[in-house]
VEXTINU-702053 format. One record per residue (C-alpha): x, y, z; residue in three letters. Coordinates in pm, whole numbers, plus 50000, padded with zeros to 5 digits. Each point is the difference from the previous one (the first is absolute). Layout:
% VEXTINU-702053
px | py | pz | nuro
X | Y | Z | ALA
...
This chain:
% VEXTINU-702053
px | py | pz | nuro
50000 | 50000 | 50000 | UNK
50134 | 50342 | 49905 | UNK
49946 | 50247 | 50285 | UNK
49763 | 50291 | 49921 | UNK
50201 | 50250 | 50205 | UNK
50206 | 50139 | 49704 | UNK
49672 | 50045 | 49809 | UNK
49861 | 50199 | 50290 | UNK
50312 | 50217 | 50005 | UNK
49967 | 50058 | 49625 | UNK
49644 | 50120 | 50055 | UNK
50115 | 50254 | 50257 | UNK
50272 | 50118 | 49760 | UNK
49731 | 50049 | 49735 | UNK
49801 | 50214 | 50245 | UNK
50292 | 50238 | 50061 | UNK
50145 | 49985 | 49647 | UNK
49791 | 50295 | 49878 | UNK
50126 | 50219 | 50285 | UNK
50225 | 50234 | 49801 | UNK
50064 | 50268 | 50260 | UNK
50351 | 50099 | 50100 | UNK
50327 | 50019 | 49811 | UNK
50333 | 49821 | 49996 | UNK
50280 | 50146 | 50217 | UNK
50091 | 50293 | 49776 | UNK
50292 | 50127 | 50207 | UNK
50207 | 49687 | 49919 | UNK
50047 | 49965 | 49621 | UNK
50030 | 49619 | 49999 | UNK
49685 | 49960 | 50208 | UNK
49812 | 50263 | 49801 | UNK
50047 | 49784 | 49690 | UNK
49839 | 49694 | 50161 | UNK
49701 | 49840 | 49826 | UNK
49702 | 50143 | 50193 | UNK
49774 | 49709 | 49896 | UNK
50196 | 49733 | 50186 | UNK
49784 | 49835 | 50264 | UNK
50069 | 49702 | 50222 | UNK
49932 | 49852 | 50340 | UNK
50113 | 49701 | 50203 | UNK
49914 | 49839 | 50332 | UNK
50229 | 49773 | 50200 | UNK
49862 | 49822 | 50305 | UNK
50219 | 49924 | 50300 | UNK
49972 | 49634 | 49898 | UNK
50186 | 50088 | 49679 | UNK
49718 | 49989 | 49743 | UNK
50038 | 50271 | 49735 | UNK
49720 | 50127 | 49777 | UNK
50047 | 50272 | 49739 | UNK
49826 | 50180 | 49716 | UNK
50092 | 50251 | 49733 | UNK
50360 | 50108 | 49932 | UNK
50132 | 49826 | 50310 | UNK
50335 | 49903 | 49842 | UNK
50087 | 50351 | 49876 | UNK
50294 | 50147 | 50191 | UNK
50013 | 50352 | 50143 | UNK
50208 | 50173 | 50264 | UNK
49897 | 49947 | 50361 | UNK
50042 | 50368 | 50097 | UNK
49853 | 50090 | 50342 | UNK
49861 | 49650 | 50051 | UNK
50360 | 49922 | 50095 | UNK
49965 | 50210 | 50316 | UNK
49819 | 49754 | 50229 | UNK
50234 | 49715 | 49907 | UNK
50316 | 50203 | 50066 | UNK
49846 | 50125 | 50325 | UNK
49933 | 49639 | 50105 | UNK
50357 | 49914 | 49903 | UNK
50136 | 50282 | 50218 | UNK
49781 | 49894 | 50294 | UNK
50131 | 49646 | 49967 | UNK
50366 | 50107 | 49971 | UNK
50006 | 50268 | 50267 | UNK
49686 | 49974 | 50212 | UNK
49716 | 50241 | 50064 | UNK
50196 | 50226 | 50235 | UNK
50287 | 50065 | 49759 | UNK
49771 | 50055 | 49702 | UNK
49786 | 50231 | 50213 | UNK
50297 | 50230 | 50040 | UNK
49984 | 50099 | 49632 | UNK
49629 | 49973 | 49918 | UNK
49665 | 50018 | 50179 | UNK
49673 | 49810 | 49955 | UNK
49740 | 50275 | 49976 | UNK
49792 | 50085 | 49690 | UNK
50104 | 50329 | 49846 | UNK
49677 | 50110 | 49830 | UNK
50223 | 50140 | 49725 | UNK
50115 | 49899 | 49653 | UNK
50269 | 49733 | 49960 | UNK
50272 | 50249 | 49896 | UNK
49949 | 50254 | 50276 | UNK
50268 | 50052 | 50264 | UNK
49786 | 49881 | 50291 | UNK
50223 | 50009 | 50307 | UNK
49921 | 49969 | 50369 | UNK
50005 | 50351 | 50147 | UNK
50196 | 49883 | 50304 | UNK
50279 | 49768 | 49878 | UNK
49979 | 50063 | 49622 | UNK
49952 | 49633 | 49909 | UNK
49784 | 49928 | 49695 | UNK
49655 | 49920 | 50135 | UNK
49966 | 49657 | 49835 | UNK
50189 | 49766 | 49763 | UNK
49738 | 50009 | 49724 | UNK
50073 | 50357 | 49887 | UNK
50319 | 50075 | 49804 | UNK
50179 | 50168 | 50289 | UNK
49943 | 49700 | 50225 | UNK
50088 | 49751 | 49727 | UNK
50331 | 50175 | 49926 | UNK
50084 | 49996 | 50370 | UNK
49919 | 49628 | 50029 | UNK
50192 | 49915 | 49685 | UNK
50312 | 50153 | 50149 | UNK
50015 | 49765 | 50297 | UNK
49975 | 49681 | 49792 | UNK
50329 | 49807 | 50006 | UNK
50142 | 50257 | 50241 | UNK
50051 | 50373 | 49956 | UNK
50352 | 49940 | 49863 | UNK
49876 | 49776 | 49718 | UNK
50074 | 50091 | 49640 | UNK
49706 | 50080 | 49775 | UNK
50067 | 49687 | 49794 | UNK
50007 | 49764 | 50299 | UNK
49690 | 50155 | 50156 | UNK
49799 | 49979 | 49676 | UNK
50113 | 49642 | 49938 | UNK
49889 | 49894 | 50346 | UNK
49656 | 50151 | 49938 | UNK
49977 | 49841 | 49655 | UNK
50083 | 49657 | 50143 | UNK
49735 | 50035 | 50270 | UNK
49737 | 50100 | 49745 | UNK
50096 | 49701 | 49784 | UNK
49947 | 49762 | 50294 | UNK
49667 | 50166 | 50076 | UNK
49887 | 49961 | 49638 | UNK
50141 | 49649 | 49962 | UNK
50205 | 50088 | 49691 | UNK
50300 | 50213 | 49905 | UNK
49905 | 50365 | 49954 | UNK
50201 | 50264 | 49815 | UNK
50031 | 50379 | 49999 | UNK
49868 | 50205 | 49711 | UNK
50298 | 50228 | 49946 | UNK
49819 | 50218 | 49747 | UNK
49724 | 50084 | 50246 | UNK
50253 | 50053 | 50279 | UNK
50204 | 50242 | 49788 | UNK
49685 | 50176 | 49882 | UNK
49890 | 50053 | 50360 | UNK
50345 | 50113 | 50111 | UNK
50004 | 50267 | 49730 | UNK
49678 | 50141 | 50151 | UNK
50079 | 49948 | 50370 | UNK
50035 | 50360 | 50121 | UNK
49724 | 49960 | 50257 | UNK
50140 | 49678 | 50146 | UNK
50345 | 50158 | 50005 | UNK
49867 | 50295 | 50197 | UNK
49842 | 49753 | 50243 | UNK
50329 | 49812 | 50034 | UNK
50193 | 50324 | 50064 | UNK
49747 | 50096 | 50266 | UNK
50029 | 49657 | 50165 | UNK
50379 | 50044 | 50004 | UNK
49958 | 50344 | 50151 | UNK
49802 | 49848 | 50290 | UNK
50249 | 49713 | 50037 | UNK
49739 | 49739 | 49907 | UNK
50218 | 49859 | 49718 | UNK
50375 | 50024 | 49968 | UNK
50072 | 49894 | 49643 | UNK
50053 | 50240 | 49713 | UNK
49660 | 50126 | 49885 | UNK
50057 | 49892 | 49639 | UNK
50100 | 49650 | 50111 | UNK
49697 | 49978 | 50229 | UNK
49764 | 50090 | 49718 | UNK
50177 | 49764 | 49758 | UNK
49962 | 49714 | 50246 | UNK
49634 | 50077 | 50066 | UNK
49918 | 50047 | 49629 | UNK
50168 | 49669 | 49915 | UNK
49781 | 49833 | 50262 | UNK
49694 | 50146 | 49827 | UNK
50119 | 49886 | 49655 | UNK
49991 | 49626 | 50065 | UNK
49781 | 49827 | 49742 | UNK
49703 | 49790 | 50114 | UNK
49675 | 49876 | 49854 | UNK
49657 | 49982 | 50159 | UNK
50035 | 49635 | 50100 | UNK
50332 | 50080 | 50170 | UNK
49838 | 50275 | 50203 | UNK
49713 | 49778 | 50111 | UNK
50249 | 49743 | 50133 | UNK
50215 | 50267 | 50165 | UNK
49692 | 50151 | 50160 | UNK
49881 | 49658 | 50114 | UNK
50337 | 49947 | 50170 | UNK
49931 | 50302 | 50220 | UNK
49651 | 49867 | 50067 | UNK
50150 | 49660 | 50083 | UNK
50225 | 50131 | 50276 | UNK
50313 | 49993 | 49784 | UNK
49970 | 49650 | 49854 | UNK
50001 | 50003 | 49619 | UNK
49682 | 49801 | 49928 | UNK
50119 | 49834 | 49678 | UNK
50357 | 49900 | 50095 | UNK
49930 | 49959 | 50372 | UNK
50315 | 50196 | 50088 | UNK
49993 | 50221 | 50309 | UNK
50134 | 50334 | 49877 | UNK
49875 | 50257 | 50252 | UNK
49912 | 49982 | 50368 | UNK
49636 | 50010 | 50113 | UNK
50074 | 50316 | 50201 | UNK
50144 | 50182 | 49698 | UNK
49695 | 49903 | 49794 | UNK
49753 | 50102 | 50269 | UNK
50156 | 50345 | 50042 | UNK
50022 | 50049 | 49623 | UNK
49633 | 49912 | 49948 | UNK
49903 | 50237 | 50280 | UNK
50182 | 50289 | 49834 | UNK
49858 | 49908 | 49658 | UNK
49649 | 50014 | 50143 | UNK
50045 | 50359 | 50118 | UNK
50242 | 50148 | 49747 | UNK
50031 | 49774 | 49695 | UNK
49762 | 50206 | 49786 | UNK
50149 | 50337 | 50103 | UNK
49747 | 50279 | 50049 | UNK
49718 | 49768 | 49886 | UNK
50084 | 49741 | 50270 | UNK
49707 | 50081 | 50230 | UNK
49741 | 49985 | 49723 | UNK
50161 | 49681 | 49869 | UNK
49983 | 49816 | 50332 | UNK
49644 | 50115 | 50056 | UNK
49875 | 49894 | 49657 | UNK
50229 | 49710 | 49902 | UNK
50139 | 49887 | 50337 | UNK
50308 | 49820 | 49862 | UNK
50359 | 50105 | 50095 | UNK
50144 | 50118 | 49671 | UNK
50288 | 50169 | 49819 | UNK
50006 | 50163 | 49659 | UNK
50274 | 50084 | 49749 | UNK
50015 | 50264 | 49727 | UNK
50062 | 49740 | 49728 | UNK
49641 | 49888 | 50059 | UNK
50047 | 49712 | 50241 | UNK
49790 | 49962 | 50314 | UNK
50021 | 49732 | 50268 | UNK
49777 | 49910 | 50292 | UNK
50005 | 49724 | 50258 | UNK
49784 | 49846 | 50268 | UNK
50202 | 49852 | 50287 | UNK
49995 | 49621 | 50000 | UNK
49789 | 49991 | 49685 | UNK
50132 | 50132 | 49669 | UNK
50193 | 50253 | 49798 | UNK
49844 | 50195 | 49713 | UNK
50165 | 50198 | 49719 | UNK
49872 | 50207 | 49710 | UNK
50170 | 50185 | 49716 | UNK
49863 | 50292 | 49799 | UNK
50225 | 50301 | 49919 | UNK
49745 | 50283 | 50013 | UNK
50033 | 50186 | 50333 | UNK
49762 | 50215 | 50202 | UNK
50109 | 50333 | 50161 | UNK
50136 | 49811 | 50305 | UNK
50232 | 49793 | 49779 | UNK
49794 | 49680 | 50034 | UNK
49885 | 49785 | 49708 | UNK
49650 | 50116 | 49904 | UNK
49875 | 49663 | 49878 | UNK
50194 | 49819 | 50271 | UNK
49812 | 50195 | 50266 | UNK
49668 | 49918 | 49833 | UNK
50095 | 49635 | 49979 | UNK
50083 | 49983 | 50371 | UNK
49675 | 50174 | 50087 | UNK
49802 | 49744 | 49801 | UNK
50201 | 49704 | 50130 | UNK
49965 | 50109 | 50361 | UNK
49623 | 50040 | 49961 | UNK
49936 | 49680 | 49804 | UNK
50222 | 49774 | 50209 | UNK
49935 | 50164 | 50337 | UNK
50374 | 50056 | 50045 | UNK
49982 | 50317 | 50209 | UNK
50236 | 49954 | 50294 | UNK
49729 | 50112 | 50240 | UNK
49735 | 49770 | 49856 | UNK
49874 | 49739 | 50245 | UNK
50010 | 49719 | 49743 | UNK
50346 | 50060 | 49852 | UNK
50161 | 49736 | 50220 | UNK
50143 | 49670 | 49878 | UNK
49778 | 49693 | 49970 | UNK
50053 | 49625 | 49992 | UNK
49817 | 49914 | 49677 | UNK
50012 | 49627 | 49923 | UNK
49927 | 49760 | 50289 | UNK
50028 | 49678 | 49799 | UNK
49972 | 49847 | 49653 | UNK
49865 | 49643 | 49997 | UNK
49877 | 49748 | 49744 | UNK
49662 | 49840 | 50074 | UNK
49910 | 49752 | 49727 | UNK
49940 | 50198 | 49684 | UNK
50023 | 50330 | 50188 | UNK
50284 | 50223 | 50109 | UNK
49888 | 50199 | 50304 | UNK
50183 | 50323 | 50076 | UNK
49930 | 50120 | 50355 | UNK
50064 | 50367 | 50076 | UNK
50022 | 50173 | 50336 | UNK
50031 | 50340 | 50165 | UNK
49964 | 50336 | 49831 | UNK
50028 | 49982 | 49621 | UNK
50146 | 50332 | 49883 | UNK
50233 | 50066 | 49707 | UNK
50301 | 49829 | 50159 | UNK
49804 | 49693 | 50104 | UNK
49835 | 49976 | 49655 | UNK
50337 | 50035 | 49829 | UNK
50144 | 49723 | 50217 | UNK
49699 | 49777 | 49934 | UNK
50043 | 50028 | 49623 | UNK
50376 | 49961 | 50027 | UNK
49958 | 49671 | 50188 | UNK
49738 | 49876 | 49754 | UNK
50225 | 50082 | 49704 | UNK
50264 | 49766 | 50140 | UNK
49758 | 49725 | 50110 | UNK
49928 | 49695 | 49778 | UNK
49621 | 50022 | 50020 | UNK
49832 | 49667 | 49930 | UNK
49650 | 49880 | 49922 | UNK
49733 | 50189 | 49813 | UNK
49859 | 50223 | 50272 | UNK
50156 | 50285 | 50197 | UNK
49815 | 50101 | 50317 | UNK
50098 | 50315 | 50187 | UNK
49903 | 49969 | 50367 | UNK
49966 | 50344 | 50162 | UNK
49821 | 49881 | 50314 | UNK
50303 | 50093 | 50214 | UNK
50050 | 50342 | 49839 | UNK
49921 | 50282 | 50246 | UNK
49978 | 50275 | 49738 | UNK
50072 | 50050 | 49631 | UNK
50050 | 50352 | 49871 | UNK
49923 | 50134 | 49653 | UNK
50336 | 49938 | 49834 | UNK
50044 | 49662 | 50172 | UNK
49661 | 49886 | 49871 | UNK
50075 | 50128 | 49652 | UNK
50338 | 49825 | 49972 | UNK
49879 | 49668 | 50143 | UNK
49697 | 49991 | 49770 | UNK
50218 | 50077 | 49698 | UNK
50228 | 49715 | 50099 | UNK
49699 | 49765 | 50012 | UNK
49880 | 50124 | 49662 | UNK
50336 | 49923 | 49845 | UNK
50003 | 49653 | 50152 | UNK
49658 | 49949 | 49844 | UNK
50146 | 50099 | 49661 | UNK
50260 | 49725 | 50046 | UNK
49717 | 49744 | 50016 | UNK
49923 | 49972 | 50370 | UNK
49651 | 50028 | 50143 | UNK
50038 | 50264 | 50272 | UNK
49779 | 50071 | 50298 | UNK
50003 | 50191 | 50328 | UNK
49897 | 49854 | 50336 | UNK
49880 | 50305 | 50190 | UNK
49749 | 49906 | 50273 | UNK
50009 | 50349 | 50156 | UNK
49941 | 50183 | 49671 | UNK
50327 | 50191 | 50035 | UNK
50060 | 50025 | 49624 | UNK
49690 | 50202 | 49919 | UNK
50086 | 50078 | 49639 | UNK
50051 | 49678 | 49800 | UNK
50020 | 50173 | 49660 | UNK
50320 | 49945 | 49803 | UNK
50169 | 50271 | 49793 | UNK
49865 | 49845 | 49679 | UNK
49639 | 50027 | 50120 | UNK
49953 | 49635 | 50095 | UNK
49949 | 49884 | 50357 | UNK
50187 | 49775 | 50240 | UNK
49828 | 49684 | 50115 | UNK
49907 | 49977 | 50366 | UNK
50046 | 49661 | 50172 | UNK
49752 | 49919 | 50276 | UNK
50208 | 49737 | 50179 | UNK
50339 | 49828 | 49998 | UNK
């Protein structure tokens, strides 16, 4: 059985595809020339299942999406106290390229704005590190997070460096306040190289899922970051990842997120999944216009808001057993998106026998809209493979038995 989840993602992409607001990042020539029609998304669960749609293999530079990962790296290398000496954790309420400093100690207010990211970059591999060694250490970490070797787009890096007056002024000001000690040009070169690492949308979903998974890369199983570093990073993303739109974002979407001016956007739900989108047109805050719309739709449809009462994990499949000519699939607990995804994933790898498939939902406590939709679509596709499919639902939990093609699921009165 082919899972319907990529089809669902394609449908959401089609909904946002006509959103043509915003423009590519015009202040960086290489980014300004990007194809504005590119559109992609990917989801990676903490169990390592990846689903994607659209231009998910197209590479682009990571840009400011690099900030949370380098911040987590610094927290792991040096600890919260040492990192806290150069950068704070408070939302700025200002644009990403403003010099937002604490009025008392002159630290950048958080690591998600450029000033904070430059300060954090400078403590990676030690303050005496060369630019080359520091950048290589970051590149290697990102490659482990993505599960493949990543490279730096030198053309984009050089294009950004030729238009880096604002970041240079920030670096000089940070030197003036003794926050960084390296030459300002070297500091900006190091930071810009970090932002110029090439990724695709699938990479970002896996990297994001690693943060959500407490530092364990969900596909390779490698522990890369500490749970503490991930927890602190997600906390800062939730309050400052979307810059001066962060409050509205958390209220409406409710997913810790980080954007980049190449059009990438990531989000993650702790213990659950990582999400990534790519669309180069940006809104006035520097966030992907269609990416924002996609996250809004995804959060609503899948009930993924962090503050939602039913966004917790669920068990899904209780057992799969053969009974004569029947295969009985017993579900349990709350069936939300993650449980439904796991149910279909297990069924896809199960040698289902007999002629009848019975889905027993008598032990399910609740099934939300997207869980019901995904499970029913899975049953419909099993029916297309030649199975007779029915649902045992003595409590009437699955109120809508209509399939997407207009036909109806069979209801079984007894097992």
